[in-house]
N, CA, C, O and the ligand as a Tripos MOL2 file, in Angstrom:
@<TRIPOS>MOLECULE
protein
  273   271    69     0     0
PROTEIN
NO_CHARGES

@<TRIPOS>ATOM
      1 N         -11.7360  -27.0020  -46.4290 N.3       1 MET1
      2 CA        -10.8160  -26.9120  -45.2960 C.3       1 MET1
      3 C          -9.8540  -25.7560  -45.4980 C.2       1 MET1
      4 O          -9.3070  -25.5780  -46.5860 O.2       1 MET1
      5 N          -9.6480  -24.9680  -44.4460 N.am      2 ARG2
      6 CA         -8.7250  -23.8430  -44.5400 C.3       2 ARG2
      7 C          -7.5110  -24.1140  -43.6550 C.2       2 ARG2
      8 O          -7.6250  -24.6490  -42.5520 O.2       2 ARG2
      9 N          -6.3560  -23.7320  -44.1700 N.am      3 ILE3
     10 CA         -5.1050  -23.9480  -43.4550 C.3       3 ILE3
     11 C          -4.5940  -22.5970  -42.9520 C.2       3 ILE3
     12 O          -4.5600  -21.6220  -43.7030 O.2       3 ILE3
     13 N          -4.2050  -22.5460  -41.7000 N.am      4 CYS4
     14 CA         -3.6910  -21.3040  -41.1120 C.3       4 CYS4
     15 C          -2.4270  -20.8540  -41.8310 C.2       4 CYS4
     16 O          -1.4950  -21.6420  -41.9930 O.2       4 CYS4
     17 N          -2.3840  -19.5790  -42.2680 N.am      5 PRO5
     18 CA         -1.1910  -19.0820  -42.9550 C.3       5 PRO5
     19 C           0.0070  -18.9420  -42.0190 C.2       5 PRO5
     20 O           1.1440  -18.8670  -42.4840 O.2       5 PRO5
     21 N          -0.2290  -18.9070  -40.7210 N.am      6 GLN6
     22 CA          0.8510  -18.7290  -39.7540 C.3       6 GLN6
     23 C           1.5070  -20.0440  -39.3580 C.2       6 GLN6
     24 O           2.7320  -20.1650  -39.3430 O.2       6 GLN6
     25 N           0.6610  -21.0350  -39.0340 N.am      7 CYS7
     26 CA          1.2440  -22.2660  -38.5040 C.3       7 CYS7
     27 C           0.8090  -23.5140  -39.2750 C.2       7 CYS7
     28 O           1.1070  -24.6370  -38.8670 O.2       7 CYS7
     29 N           0.1020  -23.3130  -40.3930 N.am      8 GLN8
     30 CA         -0.2680  -24.4220  -41.2810 C.3       8 GLN8
     31 C          -1.0980  -25.5050  -40.6170 C.2       8 GLN8
     32 O          -1.0730  -26.6530  -41.0610 O.2       8 GLN8
     33 N          -1.8280  -25.1730  -39.5700 N.am      9 CYS9
     34 CA         -2.7180  -26.1890  -39.0260 C.3       9 CYS9
     35 C          -4.1400  -25.9320  -39.5170 C.2       9 CYS9
     36 O          -4.4400  -24.8620  -40.0460 O.2       9 CYS9
     37 N          -4.9980  -26.9100  -39.3370 N.am     10 GLU10
     38 CA         -6.3570  -26.8080  -39.8560 C.3      10 GLU10
     39 C          -7.1820  -25.8250  -39.0410 C.2      10 GLU10
     40 O          -7.2110  -25.9100  -37.8130 O.2      10 GLU10
     41 N          -7.8590  -24.8840  -39.7160 N.am     11 MET11
     42 CA         -8.6360  -23.8660  -39.0240 C.3      11 MET11
     43 C         -10.0730  -24.3300  -38.8100 C.2      11 MET11
     44 O         -10.5900  -25.1310  -39.5880 O.2      11 MET11
     45 N         -10.7160  -23.8310  -37.7620 N.am     12 LEU12
     46 CA        -12.1250  -24.1110  -37.4990 C.3      12 LEU12
     47 C         -12.9530  -23.0740  -38.2640 C.2      12 LEU12
     48 O         -12.7600  -21.8690  -38.1000 O.2      12 LEU12
     49 N         -13.8720  -23.5540  -39.0960 N.am     13 GLU13
     50 CA        -14.6140  -22.6560  -39.9730 C.3      13 GLU13
     51 C         -16.0440  -22.4080  -39.5140 C.2      13 GLU13
     52 O         -16.5510  -23.0910  -38.6240 O.2      13 GLU13
     53 N         -16.6810  -21.4320  -40.1260 N.am     14 GLY14
     54 CA        -18.1250  -21.2530  -39.9880 C.3      14 GLY14
     55 C         -18.5560  -20.2850  -38.9040 C.2      14 GLY14
     56 O         -19.7410  -20.2230  -38.5780 O.2      14 GLY14
     57 N         -17.6230  -19.5210  -38.3330 N.am     15 PHE15
     58 CA        -18.0090  -18.5360  -37.3280 C.3      15 PHE15
     59 C         -18.6010  -17.3100  -38.0100 C.2      15 PHE15
     60 O         -18.2780  -17.0040  -39.1580 O.2      15 PHE15
     61 N         -19.4850  -16.6040  -37.2750 N.am     16 ASP16
     62 CA        -20.0880  -15.3920  -37.7970 C.3      16 ASP16
     63 C         -19.2900  -14.1720  -37.3670 C.2      16 ASP16
     64 O         -18.6250  -14.1760  -36.3310 O.2      16 ASP16
     65 N         -19.3700  -13.1240  -38.1890 N.am     17 VAL17
     66 CA        -18.7590  -11.8500  -37.8400 C.3      17 VAL17
     67 C         -19.8310  -10.9690  -37.2210 C.2      17 VAL17
     68 O         -20.8970  -10.7850  -37.8090 O.2      17 VAL17
     69 N         -19.5650  -10.4310  -36.0580 N.am     18 LYS18
     70 CA        -20.5280   -9.5420  -35.4090 C.3      18 LYS18
     71 C         -19.7870   -8.3210  -34.8940 C.2      18 LYS18
     72 O         -18.6210   -8.3910  -34.5050 O.2      18 LYS18
     73 N         -20.5000   -7.1930  -34.9020 N.am     19 VAL19
     74 CA        -19.9380   -5.9830  -34.3130 C.3      19 VAL19
     75 C         -20.2600   -6.0120  -32.8330 C.2      19 VAL19
     76 O         -21.4100   -6.2190  -32.4470 O.2      19 VAL19
     77 N         -19.2570   -5.8060  -32.0090 N.am     20 GLU20
     78 CA        -19.4610   -5.9020  -30.5670 C.3      20 GLU20
     79 C         -20.5140   -4.9080  -30.0780 C.2      20 GLU20
     80 O         -20.4970   -3.7380  -30.4610 O.2      20 GLU20
     81 N         -21.4260   -5.3800  -29.2350 N.am     21 GLY21
     82 CA        -22.4370   -4.5100  -28.6610 C.3      21 GLY21
     83 C         -23.6730   -4.3420  -29.5310 C.2      21 GLY21
     84 O         -24.6090   -3.6430  -29.1430 O.2      21 GLY21
     85 N         -23.6930   -4.9670  -30.6910 N.am     22 ALA22
     86 CA        -24.8400   -4.8360  -31.5880 C.3      22 ALA22
     87 C         -25.0730   -6.1510  -32.2990 C.2      22 ALA22
     88 O         -24.2100   -7.0280  -32.3040 O.2      22 ALA22
     89 N         -26.2270   -6.2820  -32.8890 N.am     23 ALA23
     90 CA        -26.5410   -7.5110  -33.6050 C.3      23 ALA23
     91 C         -26.1070   -7.4180  -35.0620 C.2      23 ALA23
     92 O         -26.3000   -8.3610  -35.8290 O.2      23 ALA23
     93 N         -25.5280   -6.2990  -35.4430 N.am     24 TYR24
     94 CA        -25.1380   -6.1250  -36.8310 C.3      24 TYR24
     95 C         -23.9950   -7.0470  -37.2060 C.2      24 TYR24
     96 O         -23.0530   -7.2420  -36.4380 O.2      24 TYR24
     97 N         -24.0930   -7.6020  -38.3840 N.am     25 GLY25
     98 CA        -22.9510   -8.2960  -38.9380 C.3      25 GLY25
     99 C         -22.2900   -7.3420  -39.9190 C.2      25 GLY25
    100 O         -22.6620   -6.1710  -39.9930 O.2      25 GLY25
    101 N         -21.3390   -7.8190  -40.6520 N.am     26 ILE26
    102 CA        -20.7960   -6.9870  -41.7130 C.3      26 ILE26
    103 C         -21.0610   -7.6710  -43.0370 C.2      26 ILE26
    104 O         -21.2610   -8.8840  -43.0940 O.2      26 ILE26
    105 N         -21.0610   -6.8880  -44.0940 N.am     27 LYS27
    106 CA        -21.2710   -7.4420  -45.4230 C.3      27 LYS27
    107 C         -20.1460   -6.9890  -46.3300 C.2      27 LYS27
    108 O         -19.5470   -5.9300  -46.1440 O.2      27 LYS27
    109 N         -19.8850   -7.8180  -47.3050 N.am     28 ILE28
    110 CA        -18.9030   -7.4530  -48.3150 C.3      28 ILE28
    111 C         -19.6730   -6.9630  -49.5290 C.2      28 ILE28
    112 O         -20.6250   -7.6170  -49.9540 O.2      28 ILE28
    113 N         -19.2830   -5.8240  -50.1000 N.am     29 SER29
    114 CA        -19.9640   -5.3570  -51.2930 C.3      29 SER29
    115 C         -18.9510   -5.0470  -52.3760 C.2      29 SER29
    116 O         -17.7900   -4.7460  -52.0980 O.2      29 SER29
    117 N         -19.4060   -5.1260  -53.6070 N.am     30 ALA30
    118 CA        -18.5670   -4.7950  -54.7510 C.3      30 ALA30
    119 C         -18.8750   -3.3650  -55.1500 C.2      30 ALA30
    120 O         -20.0340   -3.0490  -55.4190 O.2      30 ALA30
    121 N         -17.8950   -2.4980  -55.1990 N.am     31 GLY31
    122 CA        -18.1190   -1.1010  -55.5260 C.3      31 GLY31
    123 C         -18.4600   -0.3110  -54.2700 C.2      31 GLY31
    124 O         -18.4400   -0.8510  -53.1650 O.2      31 GLY31
    125 N         -18.7740    0.9770  -54.4450 N.am     32 THR32
    126 CA        -19.0820    1.8260  -53.2990 C.3      32 THR32
    127 C         -20.4210    2.5200  -53.5180 C.2      32 THR32
    128 O         -20.9660    2.4690  -54.6200 O.2      32 THR32
    129 N         -20.9640    3.1730  -52.4800 N.am     33 GLY33
    130 CA        -22.2090    3.9140  -52.6090 C.3      33 GLY33
    131 C         -23.4240    3.0250  -52.4290 C.2      33 GLY33
    132 O         -23.3010    1.8210  -52.2050 O.2      33 GLY33
    133 N         -24.6080    3.6360  -52.5290 N.am     34 ILE34
    134 CA        -25.8380    2.8960  -52.2830 C.3      34 ILE34
    135 C         -26.1030    1.8200  -53.3180 C.2      34 ILE34
    136 O         -26.8050    0.8460  -53.0460 O.2      34 ILE34
    137 N         -25.5470    1.9940  -54.4950 N.am     35 PHE35
    138 CA        -25.8250    1.0220  -55.5410 C.3      35 PHE35
    139 C         -24.7890   -0.0840  -55.5980 C.2      35 PHE35
    140 O         -24.7690   -0.8930  -56.5260 O.2      35 PHE35
    141 N         -23.9500   -0.1040  -54.6130 N.am     36 ALA36
    142 CA        -22.9530   -1.1630  -54.5590 C.3      36 ALA36
    143 C         -23.6440   -2.5130  -54.5010 C.2      36 ALA36
    144 O         -24.6550   -2.6880  -53.8220 O.2      36 ALA36
    145 N         -23.0930   -3.4310  -55.2060 N.am     37 LYS37
    146 CA        -23.6620   -4.7720  -55.2250 C.3      37 LYS37
    147 C         -23.3190   -5.4880  -53.9190 C.2      37 LYS37
    148 O         -22.1470   -5.6510  -53.5810 O.2      37 LYS37
    149 N         -24.3450   -5.9080  -53.1960 N.am     38 ARG38
    150 CA        -24.1160   -6.5970  -51.9340 C.3      38 ARG38
    151 C         -23.7700   -8.0610  -52.1950 C.2      38 ARG38
    152 O         -24.4380   -8.7590  -52.9590 O.2      38 ARG38
    153 N         -22.7480   -8.4770  -51.5610 N.am     39 LEU39
    154 CA        -22.3760   -9.8850  -51.6540 C.3      39 LEU39
    155 C         -22.7540  -10.5540  -50.3370 C.2      39 LEU39
    156 O         -23.2570   -9.9020  -49.4210 O.2      39 LEU39
    157 N         -22.5190  -11.8030  -50.2540 N.am     40 GLU40
    158 CA        -22.9710  -12.4790  -49.0480 C.3      40 GLU40
    159 C         -22.1200  -12.1440  -47.8290 C.2      40 GLU40
    160 O         -20.9990  -11.6460  -47.9390 O.2      40 GLU40
    161 N         -22.6900  -12.4340  -46.6710 N.am     41 LYS41
    162 CA        -21.9820  -12.2000  -45.4160 C.3      41 LYS41
    163 C         -20.7410  -13.0740  -45.3330 C.2      41 LYS41
    164 O         -20.7940  -14.2650  -45.6400 O.2      41 LYS41
    165 N         -19.6360  -12.4930  -44.9220 N.am     42 PRO42
    166 CA        -18.4340  -13.3130  -44.7760 C.3      42 PRO42
    167 C         -18.5270  -14.2050  -43.5490 C.2      42 PRO42
    168 O         -19.2130  -13.8900  -42.5760 O.2      42 PRO42
    169 N         -17.8350  -15.3060  -43.6170 N.am     43 LYS43
    170 CA        -17.6940  -16.2020  -42.4790 C.3      43 LYS43
    171 C         -16.2700  -16.0760  -41.9530 C.2      43 LYS43
    172 O         -15.3980  -15.5200  -42.6200 O.2      43 LYS43
    173 N         -16.0460  -16.5930  -40.7640 N.am     44 VAL44
    174 CA        -14.7310  -16.5090  -40.1610 C.3      44 VAL44
    175 C         -14.2030  -17.9090  -39.8610 C.2      44 VAL44
    176 O         -14.9420  -18.7810  -39.4040 O.2      44 VAL44
    177 N         -12.9380  -18.1040  -40.1200 N.am     45 ALA45
    178 CA        -12.2620  -19.3170  -39.6930 C.3      45 ALA45
    179 C         -11.2480  -18.9210  -38.6220 C.2      45 ALA45
    180 O         -10.5960  -17.8830  -38.7350 O.2      45 ALA45
    181 N         -11.1180  -19.7360  -37.5980 N.am     46 VAL46
    182 CA        -10.2120  -19.4460  -36.4910 C.3      46 VAL46
    183 C          -9.1960  -20.5730  -36.3670 C.2      46 VAL46
    184 O          -9.5470  -21.7510  -36.4310 O.2      46 VAL46
    185 N          -7.9520  -20.2040  -36.1900 N.am     47 CYS47
    186 CA         -6.9240  -21.2060  -35.9640 C.3      47 CYS47
    187 C          -6.8890  -21.5690  -34.4770 C.2      47 CYS47
    188 O          -6.6810  -20.6910  -33.6390 O.2      47 CYS47
    189 N          -7.0860  -22.8350  -34.1380 N.am     48 PRO48
    190 CA         -7.0930  -23.2370  -32.7290 C.3      48 PRO48
    191 C          -5.7020  -23.2240  -32.1030 C.2      48 PRO48
    192 O          -5.5790  -23.3110  -30.8810 O.2      48 PRO48
    193 N          -4.6720  -23.1200  -32.9030 N.am     49 GLN49
    194 CA         -3.2900  -23.1240  -32.3930 C.3      49 GLN49
    195 C          -2.8240  -21.7180  -32.0060 C.2      49 GLN49
    196 O          -2.3780  -21.4930  -30.8810 O.2      49 GLN49
    197 N          -2.9330  -20.7710  -32.9540 N.am     50 CYS50
    198 CA         -2.3240  -19.4590  -32.7150 C.3      50 CYS50
    199 C          -3.3550  -18.3350  -32.6520 C.2      50 CYS50
    200 O          -3.0010  -17.1970  -32.3430 O.2      50 CYS50
    201 N          -4.6270  -18.6320  -32.9390 N.am     51 GLY51
    202 CA         -5.6480  -17.6020  -32.8460 C.3      51 GLY51
    203 C          -5.8020  -16.7500  -34.0900 C.2      51 GLY51
    204 O          -6.5920  -15.8060  -34.0950 O.2      51 GLY51
    205 N          -5.0720  -17.0600  -35.1340 N.am     52 GLU52
    206 CA         -5.2160  -16.3400  -36.4040 C.3      52 GLU52
    207 C          -6.6610  -16.4480  -36.8790 C.2      52 GLU52
    208 O          -7.2480  -17.5290  -36.8250 O.2      52 GLU52
    209 N          -7.2460  -15.3330  -37.3470 N.am     53 ILE53
    210 CA         -8.5730  -15.4330  -37.9420 C.3      53 ILE53
    211 C          -8.5140  -15.0800  -39.4130 C.2      53 ILE53
    212 O          -7.6700  -14.2990  -39.8520 O.2      53 ILE53
    213 N          -9.4180  -15.6670  -40.1560 N.am     54 SER54
    214 CA         -9.4370  -15.4880  -41.5980 C.3      54 SER54
    215 C         -10.8830  -15.3110  -42.0440 C.2      54 SER54
    216 O         -11.7410  -16.1330  -41.7240 O.2      54 SER54
    217 N         -11.1510  -14.2320  -42.7870 N.am     55 LEU55
    218 CA        -12.4850  -14.0060  -43.3330 C.3      55 LEU55
    219 C         -12.5870  -14.6810  -44.6860 C.2      55 LEU55
    220 O         -11.6490  -14.6390  -45.4820 O.2      55 LEU55
    221 N         -13.7260  -15.3020  -44.9420 N.am     56 TYR56
    222 CA        -13.9060  -15.9020  -46.2480 C.3      56 TYR56
    223 C         -15.3820  -15.8910  -46.6360 C.2      56 TYR56
    224 O         -16.2660  -15.7370  -45.7930 O.2      56 TYR56
    225 N         -15.6210  -16.0590  -47.9350 N.am     57 ILE57
    226 CA        -16.9780  -16.1280  -48.4730 C.3      57 ILE57
    227 C         -17.2190  -17.5600  -48.9010 C.2      57 ILE57
    228 O         -16.4000  -18.1610  -49.5960 O.2      57 ILE57
    229 N         -18.3600  -18.1060  -48.4750 N.am     58 GLU58
    230 CA        -18.6120  -19.5170  -48.7390 C.3      58 GLU58
    231 C         -18.8590  -19.8310  -50.2110 C.2      58 GLU58
    232 O         -18.2640  -20.7530  -50.7690 O.2      58 GLU58
    233 N         -19.7500  -19.0490  -50.8360 N.am     59 HIS59
    234 CA        -20.1220  -19.3730  -52.2120 C.3      59 HIS59
    235 C         -19.3670  -18.4970  -53.2030 C.2      59 HIS59
    236 O         -19.9350  -17.6150  -53.8470 O.2      59 HIS59
    237 N         -18.0990  -18.7630  -53.3010 N.am     60 VAL60
    238 CA        -17.2280  -17.9120  -54.1080 C.3      60 VAL60
    239 C         -17.5090  -18.0980  -55.6050 C.2      60 VAL60
    240 O         -17.1470  -17.2490  -56.4200 O.2      60 VAL60
    241 N         -18.1510  -19.2070  -55.9560 N.am     61 ASP61
    242 CA        -18.5040  -19.4290  -57.3680 C.3      61 ASP61
    243 C         -19.5310  -18.4020  -57.8350 C.2      61 ASP61
    244 O         -19.4870  -17.9440  -58.9760 O.2      61 ASP61
    245 N         -20.4770  -18.0360  -56.9220 N.am     62 GLN62
    246 CA        -21.4640  -17.0070  -57.2650 C.3      62 GLN62
    247 C         -20.7930  -15.6530  -57.4600 C.2      62 GLN62
    248 O         -21.1920  -14.8680  -58.3190 O.2      62 GLN62
    249 N         -19.7870  -15.3960  -56.6650 N.am     63 LEU63
    250 CA        -19.0460  -14.1520  -56.7660 C.3      63 LEU63
    251 C         -18.4000  -14.0470  -58.1490 C.2      63 LEU63
    252 O         -18.4740  -13.0010  -58.7940 O.2      63 LEU63
    253 N         -17.7850  -15.1030  -58.5880 N.am     64 ARG64
    254 CA        -17.1550  -15.1160  -59.9050 C.3      64 ARG64
    255 C         -18.1750  -14.8540  -60.9970 C.2      64 ARG64
    256 O         -17.8910  -14.1480  -61.9650 O.2      64 ARG64
    257 N         -19.3890  -15.4340  -60.8380 N.am     65 LYS65
    258 CA        -20.4640  -15.2370  -61.8070 C.3      65 LYS65
    259 C         -20.8580  -13.7590  -61.8730 C.2      65 LYS65
    260 O         -20.9970  -13.1800  -62.9510 O.2      65 LYS65
    261 N         -21.0360  -13.1610  -60.6760 N.am     66 ASN66
    262 CA        -21.4540  -11.7580  -60.6140 C.3      66 ASN66
    263 C         -20.4470  -10.8110  -61.2380 C.2      66 ASN66
    264 O         -20.8210   -9.7910  -61.8160 O.2      66 ASN66
    265 N         -19.1780  -11.1450  -61.1230 N.am     67 ARG67
    266 CA        -18.1450  -10.2690  -61.6620 C.3      67 ARG67
    267 C         -17.9720  -10.4790  -63.1610 C.2      67 ARG67
    268 O         -17.2210   -9.7550  -63.8140 O.2      67 ARG67
    269 N         -18.6580  -11.4520  -63.6890 N.am     68 GLY68
    270 CA        -18.5800  -11.7180  -65.1320 C.3      68 GLY68
    271 C         -17.3200  -12.4490  -65.4380 C.2      68 GLY68
    272 O         -17.0590  -12.7710  -66.5970 O.2      68 GLY68
    273 ZN         -2.2980  -20.8280  -36.6540 Zn       69 ZN69
@<TRIPOS>BOND
     1     1     2 1
     2     2     3 1
     3     3     4 2
     4     3     5 am
     5     5     6 1
     6     6     7 1
     7     7     8 2
     8     7     9 am
     9     9    10 1
    10    10    11 1
    11    11    12 2
    12    11    13 am
    13    13    14 1
    14    14    15 1
    15    15    16 2
    16    15    17 am
    17    17    18 1
    18    18    19 1
    19    19    20 2
    20    19    21 am
    21    21    22 1
    22    22    23 1
    23    23    24 2
    24    23    25 am
    25    25    26 1
    26    26    27 1
    27    27    28 2
    28    27    29 am
    29    29    30 1
    30    30    31 1
    31    31    32 2
    32    31    33 am
    33    33    34 1
    34    34    35 1
    35    35    36 2
    36    35    37 am
    37    37    38 1
    38    38    39 1
    39    39    40 2
    40    39    41 am
    41    41    42 1
    42    42    43 1
    43    43    44 2
    44    43    45 am
    45    45    46 1
    46    46    47 1
    47    47    48 2
    48    47    49 am
    49    49    50 1
    50    50    51 1
    51    51    52 2
    52    51    53 am
    53    53    54 1
    54    54    55 1
    55    55    56 2
    56    55    57 am
    57    57    58 1
    58    58    59 1
    59    59    60 2
    60    59    61 am
    61    61    62 1
    62    62    63 1
    63    63    64 2
    64    63    65 am
    65    65    66 1
    66    66    67 1
    67    67    68 2
    68    67    69 am
    69    69    70 1
    70    70    71 1
    71    71    72 2
    72    71    73 am
    73    73    74 1
    74    74    75 1
    75    75    76 2
    76    75    77 am
    77    77    78 1
    78    78    79 1
    79    79    80 2
    80    79    81 am
    81    81    82 1
    82    82    83 1
    83    83    84 2
    84    83    85 am
    85    85    86 1
    86    86    87 1
    87    87    88 2
    88    87    89 am
    89    89    90 1
    90    90    91 1
    91    91    92 2
    92    91    93 am
    93    93    94 1
    94    94    95 1
    95    95    96 2
    96    95    97 am
    97    97    98 1
    98    98    99 1
    99    99   100 2
   100    99   101 am
   101   101   102 1
   102   102   103 1
   103   103   104 2
   104   103   105 am
   105   105   106 1
   106   106   107 1
   107   107   108 2
   108   107   109 am
   109   109   110 1
   110   110   111 1
   111   111   112 2
   112   111   113 am
   113   113   114 1
   114   114   115 1
   115   115   116 2
   116   115   117 am
   117   117   118 1
   118   118   119 1
   119   119   120 2
   120   119   121 am
   121   121   122 1
   122   122   123 1
   123   123   124 2
   124   123   125 am
   125   125   126 1
   126   126   127 1
   127   127   128 2
   128   127   129 am
   129   129   130 1
   130   130   131 1
   131   131   132 2
   132   131   133 am
   133   133   134 1
   134   134   135 1
   135   135   136 2
   136   135   137 am
   137   137   138 1
   138   138   139 1
   139   139   140 2
   140   139   141 am
   141   141   142 1
   142   142   143 1
   143   143   144 2
   144   143   145 am
   145   145   146 1
   146   146   147 1
   147   147   148 2
   148   147   149 am
   149   149   150 1
   150   150   151 1
   151   151   152 2
   152   151   153 am
   153   153   154 1
   154   154   155 1
   155   155   156 2
   156   155   157 am
   157   157   158 1
   158   158   159 1
   159   159   160 2
   160   159   161 am
   161   161   162 1
   162   162   163 1
   163   163   164 2
   164   163   165 am
   165   165   166 1
   166   166   167 1
   167   167   168 2
   168   167   169 am
   169   169   170 1
   170   170   171 1
   171   171   172 2
   172   171   173 am
   173   173   174 1
   174   174   175 1
   175   175   176 2
   176   175   177 am
   177   177   178 1
   178   178   179 1
   179   179   180 2
   180   179   181 am
   181   181   182 1
   182   182   183 1
   183   183   184 2
   184   183   185 am
   185   185   186 1
   186   186   187 1
   187   187   188 2
   188   187   189 am
   189   189   190 1
   190   190   191 1
   191   191   192 2
   192   191   193 am
   193   193   194 1
   194   194   195 1
   195   195   196 2
   196   195   197 am
   197   197   198 1
   198   198   199 1
   199   199   200 2
   200   199   201 am
   201   201   202 1
   202   202   203 1
   203   203   204 2
   204   203   205 am
   205   205   206 1
   206   206   207 1
   207   207   208 2
   208   207   209 am
   209   209   210 1
   210   210   211 1
   211   211   212 2
   212   211   213 am
   213   213   214 1
   214   214   215 1
   215   215   216 2
   216   215   217 am
   217   217   218 1
   218   218   219 1
   219   219   220 2
   220   219   221 am
   221   221   222 1
   222   222   223 1
   223   223   224 2
   224   223   225 am
   225   225   226 1
   226   226   227 1
   227   227   228 2
   228   227   229 am
   229   229   230 1
   230   230   231 1
   231   231   232 2
   232   231   233 am
   233   233   234 1
   234   234   235 1
   235   235   236 2
   236   235   237 am
   237   237   238 1
   238   238   239 1
   239   239   240 2
   240   239   241 am
   241   241   242 1
   242   242   243 1
   243   243   244 2
   244   243   245 am
   245   245   246 1
   246   246   247 1
   247   247   248 2
   248   247   249 am
   249   249   250 1
   250   250   251 1
   251   251   252 2
   252   251   253 am
   253   253   254 1
   254   254   255 1
   255   255   256 2
   256   255   257 am
   257   257   258 1
   258   258   259 1
   259   259   260 2
   260   259   261 am
   261   261   262 1
   262   262   263 1
   263   263   264 2
   264   263   265 am
   265   265   266 1
   266   266   267 1
   267   267   268 2
   268   267   269 am
   269   269   270 1
   270   270   271 1
   271   271   272 2
@<TRIPOS>SUBSTRUCTURE
     1 MET1         2 RESIDUE 1 A MET
     2 ARG2         6 RESIDUE 1 A ARG
     3 ILE3        10 RESIDUE 1 A ILE
     4 CYS4        14 RESIDUE 1 A CYS
     5 PRO5        18 RESIDUE 1 A PRO
     6 GLN6        22 RESIDUE 1 A GLN
     7 CYS7        26 RESIDUE 1 A CYS
     8 GLN8        30 RESIDUE 1 A GLN
     9 CYS9        34 RESIDUE 1 A CYS
    10 GLU10       38 RESIDUE 1 A GLU
    11 MET11       42 RESIDUE 1 A MET
    12 LEU12       46 RESIDUE 1 A LEU
    13 GLU13       50 RESIDUE 1 A GLU
    14 GLY14       54 RESIDUE 1 A GLY
    15 PHE15       58 RESIDUE 1 A PHE
    16 ASP16       62 RESIDUE 1 A ASP
    17 VAL17       66 RESIDUE 1 A VAL
    18 LYS18       70 RESIDUE 1 A LYS
    19 VAL19       74 RESIDUE 1 A VAL
    20 GLU20       78 RESIDUE 1 A GLU
    21 GLY21       82 RESIDUE 1 A GLY
    22 ALA22       86 RESIDUE 1 A ALA
    23 ALA23       90 RESIDUE 1 A ALA
    24 TYR24       94 RESIDUE 1 A TYR
    25 GLY25       98 RESIDUE 1 A GLY
    26 ILE26      102 RESIDUE 1 A ILE
    27 LYS27      106 RESIDUE 1 A LYS
    28 ILE28      110 RESIDUE 1 A ILE
    29 SER29      114 RESIDUE 1 A SER
    30 ALA30      118 RESIDUE 1 A ALA
    31 GLY31      122 RESIDUE 1 A GLY
    32 THR32      126 RESIDUE 1 A THR
    33 GLY33      130 RESIDUE 1 A GLY
    34 ILE34      134 RESIDUE 1 A ILE
    35 PHE35      138 RESIDUE 1 A PHE
    36 ALA36      142 RESIDUE 1 A ALA
    37 LYS37      146 RESIDUE 1 A LYS
    38 ARG38      150 RESIDUE 1 A ARG
    39 LEU39      154 RESIDUE 1 A LEU
    40 GLU40      158 RESIDUE 1 A GLU
    41 LYS41      162 RESIDUE 1 A LYS
    42 PRO42      166 RESIDUE 1 A PRO
    43 LYS43      170 RESIDUE 1 A LYS
    44 VAL44      174 RESIDUE 1 A VAL
    45 ALA45      178 RESIDUE 1 A ALA
    46 VAL46      182 RESIDUE 1 A VAL
    47 CYS47      186 RESIDUE 1 A CYS
    48 PRO48      190 RESIDUE 1 A PRO
    49 GLN49      194 RESIDUE 1 A GLN
    50 CYS50      198 RESIDUE 1 A CYS
    51 GLY51      202 RESIDUE 1 A GLY
    52 GLU52      206 RESIDUE 1 A GLU
    53 ILE53      210 RESIDUE 1 A ILE
    54 SER54      214 RESIDUE 1 A SER
    55 LEU55      218 RESIDUE 1 A LEU
    56 TYR56      222 RESIDUE 1 A TYR
    57 ILE57      226 RESIDUE 1 A ILE
    58 GLU58      230 RESIDUE 1 A GLU
    59 HIS59      234 RESIDUE 1 A HIS
    60 VAL60      238 RESIDUE 1 A VAL
    61 ASP61      242 RESIDUE 1 A ASP
    62 GLN62      246 RESIDUE 1 A GLN
    63 LEU63      250 RESIDUE 1 A LEU
    64 ARG64      254 RESIDUE 1 A ARG
    65 LYS65      258 RESIDUE 1 A LYS
    66 ASN66      262 RESIDUE 1 A ASN
    67 ARG67      266 RESIDUE 1 A ARG
    68 GLY68      270 RESIDUE 1 A GLY
    69 ZN69       273 GROUP 0 **** ****
C-alpha cells in the first residue's frame, strides 16, 4: 500500500506508464549507454484525492540483488 505524500491518503496502484500517442512504455535502467542494465518497467500509483502520481518498481528486492 502506498500513501500519498501530499495528503496521506491511500493511493491506487498498478497503473502503467505510457508515452502519449505511442505504445511505448518507459523503462528504468541502471547506468547509461547501450550496456546499461535494464530494470523492470515502473508502475504508477495515483492519489484519488489530489491527483498526485508516484512511480514505483514492484520487485524492489530484485533491484537490491542486482546492485549487490
Ligand atoms: Zn493526495
